[in-house]
C-alpha positions as CSV (number, residue, x, y, z in Angstrom):
1,X,239.1,28.7,198.2
2,X,237.5,25.3,198.6
3,X,235.8,23.4,195.8
4,X,232.5,24.1,197.5
5,X,233.2,27.8,197.5
6,X,234.1,27.7,193.8
7,X,230.9,25.9,193.0
8,X,228.9,28.4,195.0
9,X,230.6,31.3,193.2
10,X,229.9,29.6,189.9
11,X,226.2,29.2,190.7
12,X,226.0,32.9,191.8
13,X,227.6,34.1,188.6
14,X,225.2,31.9,186.5
15,X,222.2,33.2,188.5
16,X,223.3,36.8,187.9
17,X,223.8,36.1,184.2
18,X,220.4,34.4,183.9
19,X,218.7,37.4,185.7
20,X,220.4,39.8,183.4
21,X,219.3,37.9,180.3
22,X,215.7,37.7,181.7
23,X,215.7,41.5,182.2
24,X,217.0,42.1,178.7
25,X,214.5,39.7,177.2
26,X,211.6,41.3,179.0
27,X,212.7,44.8,177.8
28,X,213.1,43.5,174.3
29,X,209.7,41.8,174.4
30,X,208.1,45.1,175.6
31,X,209.8,47.0,172.8
32,X,208.6,44.5,170.2
33,X,205.1,44.7,171.8
34,X,205.2,48.4,171.6
35,X,206.1,48.3,167.9
36,X,203.3,45.8,167.3
37,X,200.7,47.9,169.1
38,X,202.0,51.1,167.4
39,X,201.2,49.4,164.1
40,X,197.7,48.6,165.4
41,X,197.3,52.3,166.4
42,X,198.4,53.5,163.0
43,X,201.7,54.9,164.2
44,X,204.8,54.8,162.0
45,X,208.4,56.0,162.1
46,X,209.5,58.1,165.0
47,X,206.0,58.0,166.6
48,X,206.0,54.2,166.6
49,X,209.5,54.2,168.1
50,X,208.5,56.7,170.8
51,X,205.4,54.6,171.6
52,X,207.6,51.5,172.0
53,X,209.8,53.4,174.4
54,X,206.7,54.3,176.4
55,X,205.7,50.7,176.6
56,X,209.2,49.7,177.9
57,X,209.1,52.5,180.5
58,X,205.6,51.5,181.6
59,X,207.1,48.1,182.8
60,X,208.9,50.0,185.6
61,X,205.7,51.1,187.4
62,X,205.2,47.8,189.3
63,X,206.5,44.3,189.3
64,X,205.1,41.9,186.7
65,X,203.4,42.5,183.4
66,X,200.2,44.0,184.7
67,X,201.4,47.6,184.2
68,X,202.3,46.9,180.5
69,X,199.0,45.1,179.8
70,X,197.0,47.9,181.4
71,X,198.8,50.6,179.3
72,X,198.6,48.8,176.1
73,X,194.9,47.7,176.5
74,X,193.9,51.3,177.4
75,X,195.6,52.6,174.3
76,X,194.1,50.0,172.1
77,X,190.6,50.5,173.6
78,X,190.9,54.2,173.2
79,X,191.5,53.6,169.4
80,X,188.5,51.3,169.2
81,X,190.5,48.0,168.9
82,X,188.8,44.8,169.8
83,X,191.9,43.1,171.1
84,X,191.2,41.4,174.4
85,X,193.5,40.8,177.3
86,X,193.9,37.0,176.6
87,X,194.8,37.8,173.0
88,X,197.3,40.4,174.1
89,X,198.9,37.9,176.6
90,X,199.2,35.3,173.8
91,X,201.0,37.9,171.6
92,X,203.2,38.8,174.6
93,X,204.2,35.1,175.0
94,X,205.0,34.9,171.3
95,X,207.1,38.0,171.5
96,X,208.9,36.8,174.6
97,X,210.0,33.7,172.8
98,X,211.3,35.9,170.0
99,X,213.0,38.2,172.4
100,X,214.7,35.3,174.2
101,X,216.1,34.1,170.9
102,X,217.3,37.6,170.0
103,X,219.0,38.1,173.4
104,X,220.7,34.7,173.3
105,X,221.9,35.4,169.7
106,X,223.2,38.8,170.8
107,X,221.2,40.8,168.3
C-alpha cells in the first residue's frame, strides 16, 4: 500500500467517524429538545421520556431539521405556547452545542 493509499484510507476513516459523531450529536440534540419541549408541555417522568423519543423518531421522516421543527411547533401550538420558529431554532442551536460536547466527552 502506497503512502497515498494510506492517507486516503485515513481520510475515509476520519470522515466516517465525523459522520457518526454528527449523527449521534443530532440524535442527542433531538432528545434534549424533546425533554425541553416536554417540560413546556407539562410532561414529566415516563411521559416526558416517551415524548423525547417521539421527537428523535420524527427526525427520520425527511432530511434536515424541518420535520423536527414541524412536530415540535405543532405540539407547542396545540398547547397554546407562544414559542416561535426562530426561538425554537435558537434553542436547537444551543442544544446542538451541548450535544456535541456530550458526544465528544462520551457521556
